[in-house]
C-alpha positions in Angstrom: 206.1 -112.7 99.5 208.9 -110.7 100.8 209.2 -109.7 104.5 208.3 -106.1 103.6 205.2 -107.3 101.8 204.3 -109.5 104.6 204.5 -106.7 107.1 202.4 -104.4 104.8 199.8 -107.1 104.5 199.7 -107.5 108.3 199.2 -103.8 108.7 196.5 -103.7 106.1 194.6 -106.3 107.9 194.5 -104.1 111.0 193.0 -101.1 109.1 189.3 -102.1 109.5 189.8 -101.5 113.3 190.3 -97.8 112.5 187.0 -97.8 110.5 185.1 -99.4 113.3 186.7 -96.9 115.8 185.6 -93.9 113.8 182.1 -95.4 113.3 181.7 -95.9 117.1 183.0 -92.5 117.9 180.6 -90.9 115.4 177.8 -92.9 117.0 178.6 -92.1 120.5 178.8 -88.3 119.8 175.3 -88.2 118.3 172.1 -88.3 120.2 170.4 -91.6 120.8 167.6 -91.2 118.2 170.2 -91.2 115.5 172.5 -94.0 116.7 171.3 -96.8 114.4 171.4 -94.4 111.5 175.0 -93.5 112.0 176.0 -97.2 112.2 173.9 -98.1 109.2 175.3 -95.4 107.1 178.8 -96.3 108.2 178.3 -99.7 106.7 176.8 -98.2 103.6 179.7 -95.8 103.3 182.2 -98.5 103.6 180.3 -100.6 101.0 179.9 -97.8 98.5 183.5 -96.7 98.9 184.9 -100.2 98.3 182.8 -100.6 95.1 183.5 -97.2 93.8 187.3 -97.7 94.4 187.1 -101.0 92.7 185.3 -99.6 89.7 187.5 -96.6 89.0 189.4 -95.4 92.1 192.5 -97.5 91.7 192.4 -96.6 88.0 193.1 -92.9 89.0 195.4 -93.7 91.9 197.7 -96.4 90.5 201.0 -97.3 92.0 204.6 -96.4 91.3 205.9 -98.2 88.2 202.4 -98.7 86.6 201.3 -96.6 83.5 200.5 -92.9 84.0 199.4 -89.8 82.1 202.0 -87.0 82.2 202.1 -83.3 81.5 205.2 -81.9 79.9 206.1 -78.4 81.0 209.4 -76.6 81.4 211.1 -79.5 79.8 210.1 -82.0 82.5 207.4 -84.6 82.7 204.9 -84.3 85.6 203.0 -87.4 86.6 199.3 -86.2 86.6 197.0 -89.3 86.9 197.3 -93.1 86.7 196.3 -94.9 83.6 195.0 -98.2 84.9 192.0 -100.2 83.5 188.8 -100.0 85.4 187.6 -102.9 87.7 191.2 -103.7 88.6 191.6 -105.5 85.3 195.2 -106.5 84.4 196.3 -106.1 88.0 197.5 -109.5 89.3 196.1 -110.0 92.8 198.8 -112.3 94.1 200.5 -110.3 96.8 202.5 -107.8 94.7 203.2 -104.4 96.1 200.6 -102.9 93.6 198.0 -105.4 94.6 198.6 -104.6 98.3 198.3 -100.9 97.5 194.9 -101.6 95.9 193.7 -103.3 99.1 195.0 -100.4 101.2 193.5 -97.9 98.9 190.1 -99.6 99.1 190.2 -99.5 102.9 191.6 -95.9 103.0 188.8 -94.6 100.7 186.3 -96.0 103.2 188.0 -94.3 106.1 188.1 -91.0 104.2 184.4 -91.2 103.5 183.6 -92.0 107.2 185.0 -88.6 108.2 182.4 -86.4 106.8 179.7 -88.7 108.1 180.4 -87.6 111.6 180.0 -83.9 110.6 176.7 -84.4 108.8 175.2 -86.8 111.4 171.6 -86.3 112.6 170.5 -84.5 109.4 172.2 -86.1 106.3 170.0 -88.6 104.3 171.2 -92.0 103.3 170.8 -91.5 99.5 172.8 -88.4 99.5 175.5 -90.0 101.8 176.0 -92.8 99.3 176.2 -90.4 96.3 178.7 -88.3 98.1 180.8 -91.3 99.1 180.9 -92.6 95.5 182.4 -89.2 94.4 184.9 -89.0 97.2 186.1 -92.7 97.0 185.9 -93.0 93.2 187.5 -89.6 92.2 188.6 -87.1 94.8 190.5 -89.4 97.2 192.4 -91.4 94.5 193.3 -88.4 92.5 195.0 -86.5 95.4 196.4 -89.8 96.7 198.1 -90.3 93.3 199.5 -86.8 93.4 200.9 -87.3 96.9 202.2 -90.9 96.7 203.2 -91.2 93.0 202.5 -88.1 91.1 203.8 -84.5 90.8 203.7 -83.8 94.5 205.8 -86.9 95.2 208.2 -85.9 92.5 208.8 -82.7 94.5 209.6 -84.7 97.6 206.2 -84.5 99.4 206.1 -86.4 102.6 203.0 -88.3 103.8 203.7 -91.9 104.7 200.4 -92.7 106.4 197.8 -90.5 104.8 197.5 -87.4 107.0 196.6 -85.4 103.8 195.5 -88.2 101.4 192.9 -89.7 103.8 192.4 -87.3 106.7 192.7 -83.8 105.3 190.7 -84.8 102.2 188.0 -86.3 104.4 188.1 -83.3 106.7 187.7 -80.8 104.0 184.9 -82.7 102.5 183.3 -82.7 105.9 183.6 -78.8 105.9 181.8 -78.7 102.5 179.1 -80.9 103.9 178.6 -78.8 106.9 178.3 -75.7 104.7 175.6 -77.3 102.5 173.6 -78.9 105.3 173.7 -76.1 107.8 173.4 -76.6 111.6 171.1 -79.0 113.3 167.8 -77.6 114.4 168.0 -76.1 117.8 171.8 -75.9 117.8 171.8 -72.1 117.8 169.4 -69.8 119.7 167.9 -66.6 118.4 171.1 -64.7 119.4 173.2 -67.1 117.4 174.8 -68.7 120.4 175.4 -72.5 120.2 173.5 -74.7 122.6 175.0 -78.0 124.0 173.8 -81.2 122.2 175.9 -83.8 124.0 176.4 -87.2 122.6 174.5 -90.2 124.0 177.2 -92.7 124.7 180.7 -91.9 126.1 181.7 -95.5 126.3 181.4 -95.8 122.5 183.5 -92.7 122.0 186.3 -93.9 124.3 186.1 -97.5 123.0 186.3 -96.2 119.5 189.6 -94.4 120.4 191.1 -97.7 121.4 190.0 -99.5 118.2 191.2 -96.5 116.1 194.7 -96.8 117.7 195.1 -100.4 116.6 193.9 -99.6 113.1 196.2 -96.5 112.8 199.3 -98.5 113.7 198.4 -100.8 110.7 197.4 -98.0 108.4 200.6 -96.0 109.1 202.8 -99.1 108.8 201.3 -100.3 105.5 201.3 -96.8 104.0 205.0 -96.2 105.0 206.2 -99.6 103.5 204.2 -99.2 100.2 204.7 -95.5 99.5 207.7 -94.2 101.6 210.3 -97.0 101.0 210.2 -98.1 104.6 211.1 -101.6 105.5 209.5 -104.2 107.8 211.8 -103.2 110.7 210.4 -99.7 110.6 207.1 -100.9 111.9 208.6 -100.8 115.4 209.3 -97.0 115.2 205.9 -96.5 113.5 204.1 -98.2 116.4 206.0 -96.2 119.0 205.6 -92.9 117.3 201.8 -93.5 116.6 201.3 -94.5 120.3 203.3 -91.6 121.7 201.6 -89.0 119.5 198.1 -90.2 120.5 199.0 -90.4 124.2 200.5 -86.9 124.2 197.5 -85.6 122.2 195.1 -87.1 124.7 196.9 -85.6 127.7 197.3 -82.3 125.9 193.5 -82.2 125.2 192.7 -83.1 128.8 194.9 -80.4 130.1 193.6 -77.9 127.6 189.9 -78.6 128.5 190.6 -78.6 132.2 192.2 -75.1 131.9 189.4 -74.0 129.7 186.4 -75.4 131.5 187.7 -76.4 135.0 187.4 -80.1 134.3 188.7 -82.3 131.5 186.2 -83.1 128.8 186.1 -86.8 127.8 184.7 -86.2 124.2 187.1 -83.4 123.5 190.0 -85.5 124.9 188.9 -88.4 122.7 189.0 -86.1 119.7 192.4 -84.9 120.8 193.6 -88.6 120.9 192.3 -89.1 117.3 193.9 -85.8 116.3 197.2 -87.0 117.5 196.8 -90.3 115.5 196.0 -88.1 112.4 198.9 -85.6 113.0 201.6 -88.3 113.2 200.4 -90.1 110.1 202.4 -88.0 107.7 205.8 -88.4 109.4 205.3 -91.7 111.2 208.3 -93.4 109.6 210.8 -90.6 110.1 210.0 -88.6 113.1 212.0 -89.4 116.3 210.0 -90.4 119.3 210.5 -87.1 121.0 209.2 -85.4 117.9 206.1 -87.6 118.0 205.4 -86.4 121.5 205.7 -82.8 120.4 203.5 -83.4 117.4 200.9 -85.0 119.6 201.0 -82.4 122.3 200.3 -79.6 119.7 197.4 -81.5 118.1 195.9 -82.2 121.5 195.9 -78.5 122.3 194.7 -77.3 119.0 192.0 -79.7 118.2 189.6 -78.9 121.2 190.2 -75.2 120.7 189.4 -75.4 117.1 186.2 -77.3 117.8 185.1 -74.6 120.1 186.0 -71.7 117.9 184.5 -73.2 114.8 181.2 -73.7 116.6 181.2 -70.3 118.4 182.8 -68.0 115.7 181.9 -69.6 112.4 178.6 -71.5 113.3 180.0 -74.8 112.1 177.8 -77.5 113.6 180.2 -80.5 113.6 178.9 -83.2 115.9 181.9 -85.5 115.3 184.6 -82.8 115.3 185.8 -84.1 112.0 186.9 -80.7 110.5 189.2 -80.0 113.6 190.4 -83.5 114.1 191.0 -84.6 110.5 191.4 -81.4 108.5 193.3 -79.3 111.1 195.0 -82.2 112.6 196.0 -83.5 109.2 197.4 -80.2 108.0 199.4 -79.8 111.2 200.8 -83.2 110.6 201.8 -82.4 107.1 203.6 -79.3 108.1 205.3 -81.0 111.1 206.5 -83.8 108.8 208.1 -81.2 106.6 209.8 -79.5 109.6 211.5 -82.8 110.5 212.3 -83.8 106.9 213.4 -80.4 105.8 210.7 -80.2 103.1 208.7 -77.2 104.4 208.1 -75.6 101.0 206.9 -78.8 99.4 204.5 -79.5 102.3 203.1 -76.0 102.0 202.5 -76.7 98.3 200.6 -79.8 99.3 198.4 -77.8 101.8 197.8 -75.1 99.1 196.6 -77.9 96.8 194.2 -79.2 99.4 192.6 -75.8 99.8 192.9 -74.6 96.2 191.8 -77.8 94.5 190.3 -80.5 96.9 188.1 -78.2 98.9 186.5 -76.4 96.0 186.1 -79.5 93.9 184.6 -81.7 96.7 182.3 -78.8 97.7 181.2 -78.1 94.1 180.5 -81.8 93.4 178.3 -82.1 96.6 176.4 -79.0 95.7 175.5 -80.7 92.5 174.5 -83.9 94.4 172.4 -81.7 96.7 170.4 -80.4 93.7 169.9 -83.8 92.4 169.3 -85.7 95.7 168.5 -83.2 98.5 170.9 -83.9 101.3 169.1 -82.6 104.4 166.4 -84.5 106.2 163.0 -82.8 106.8 162.3 -81.0 110.1 160.0 -83.8 111.0 162.7 -86.4 110.4 165.2 -84.5 112.6 162.6 -84.2 115.3 161.8 -87.8 115.4 165.3 -88.9 114.7 166.8 -90.4 111.6 166.5 -93.9 113.1 162.7 -93.8 112.8 162.5 -91.5 109.9 164.9 -93.3 107.5 165.2 -96.8 109.0 161.9 -97.3 110.7 163.1 -98.4 114.1 165.2 -96.9 116.8 168.4 -98.3 118.3 167.2 -97.8 121.8 163.3 -98.1 121.6 163.0 -98.0 125.5 164.8 -94.7 125.8 163.4 -91.1 125.4 164.9 -90.1 122.0 164.3 -86.4 121.8 164.0 -83.3 124.0 162.2 -80.0 123.6 164.7 -78.1 121.5 162.2 -78.1 118.7 159.9 -75.9 120.7 162.6 -73.1 120.5 162.3 -70.4 117.9 
């Protein structure tokens, strides 16, 4: 195994910390009567995503140098989709770059599927979650990842080393579709359409999840840059510095923004700002100078909490985990910022247009079909008692009061 492959493998082994961090943040941002449900469905999402990616995901994603299907237009061949056998057949699992990419893809598919879980929490049923995850991990994520890392977008010079678009924007736009289908939680909006506060139950989980996500993100960005952006093992130092600086600047930016907006810094929005900084730096993590990472983080930290507030207030998007703002908005900002530093602004805009013109309608349409076959939303009684009791039969905190009187409101 070469030094570059060894560095990529070391990064890949850190990626599950990012998944754990996101799961804990989603759990802490929900109410106590849904805590076990969030963690149980997080495990289910990771399991379904791994199997779906194993069955067919890598077949669509592939890796540079492996067989692909092409379209011939304008006298040029455009790489459209990978042509790998299902079930990872004929892929030697001995430490080659392609085999490392398969492991990273399996983990990345799980992270992408965890993102909409936070948006649909407290009202999204387990069976529908598993069905939605299978579609995302088995088709939508690997197809766009192929375009960005190997296919026609990559041929144009598209820049996304760590997955700001392939993982986070795809997951964030899927979260937007899930919110549209599910609608807001009961009691979230009063009769005048004004949002009511539904604070999460465990701030320590939220902030602890930030720390774990930071570790995982360094691995995710490092492995992605080595495998898909021709970075070498020595680049890991810059990636770790840039990732840390962007997250730090974003957390401070979010704290200052919420202090200016509300009089005091908001810890949950600051945590979302931290994660938004991690997302935003992912695209250009291997090429952006440290000062640029600080700038990218500051913008993400200011934009994410404002987007959460405006989406909730103006568009009635009930997003308990803030996934649309953190991952979709943060990811799109990161894609554009990477283009600014790499001189690839037009190509990055084409990538963003593809996300909105293809990924969003496809993932939304597929989830509409799932909703018709397997109704996504829990019953009113299930929401009232909490999905811990309704779908799992036991609460995470049986000694706590698990619901308030919002269901008495009309």
